[in-house]
C-alpha positions in Angstrom: -6.1 0.2 5.2 -5.2 0.1 1.8 -7.9 2.5 0.4 -7.4 4.9 3.2 -3.4 5.1 2.4 -4.2 5.5 -1.8 -6.6 8.5 -0.8 -3.5 10.1 1.2 -1.5 9.9 -1.8 -4.1 11.2 -4.0 -4.7 14.1 -1.6 -1.0 15.0 -1.8 -1.1 14.9 -6.0 0.0 11.3 -6.8 -2.7 9.5 -8.2 -0.9 6.2 -9.1 0.5 3.7 -6.6 1.2 0.2 -6.5 0.4 -2.6 -3.7 1.8 -5.9 -3.0 0.9 -8.9 -1.0 3.6 -9.0 1.7 3.3 -12.7 2.4 4.8 -13.2 -0.9 1.8 -15.2 -2.0 0.9 -13.0 -5.1 -2.8 -12.1 -4.0 -4.3 -9.5 -6.0 -5.7 -6.3 -3.9 -9.3 -6.6 -4.9 -11.3 -5.0 -2.2 -8.6 -2.0 -1.1 -10.6 -1.8 2.4 -9.8 -5.4 3.4 -5.8 -4.7 3.2 -3.8 -3.1 5.6 -0.7 -1.3 4.9 2.6 -2.5 6.5 5.3 -1.5 4.7 6.2 1.1 2.3 9.1 1.9 -0.3 10.1 4.7 -0.6 10.0 5.3 3.3 7.8 7.8 4.7 9.0 11.5 4.1 10.9 10.8 0.9 9.8 12.9 -1.9 7.8 10.6 -4.6 6.2 10.7 -8.3 3.9 9.0 -9.9 4.3 5.2 -9.8 6.9 5.7 -7.1 5.1 4.1 -4.2 5.1 0.9 -3.4 2.9 -0.3 -0.3 3.5 -3.6 1.4 -0.2 -5.0 2.3 -1.8 -8.0 4.2 -5.4 -8.8 4.5 -7.0 -7.5 7.8 -6.7 -9.8 10.8 -3.7 -11.5 9.3 -0.2 -11.3 11.0 1.6 -8.3 10.0 5.0 -9.0 10.6 5.6 -9.7 6.9 
């Protein structure tokens, strides 16, 4: 879920990441544990700094083919 992804970033020393509703509806991620990550920029394995990570998310139970 989104909370677990953010915790992983923090464990790697990056304390600021962003998330965006992958459906395009612009919903805010108020309760991080209710969202699942379906994509990210930059791609996995690339070096990032503060604010570079953008996680694409949908609510748990929604189709994740966005």
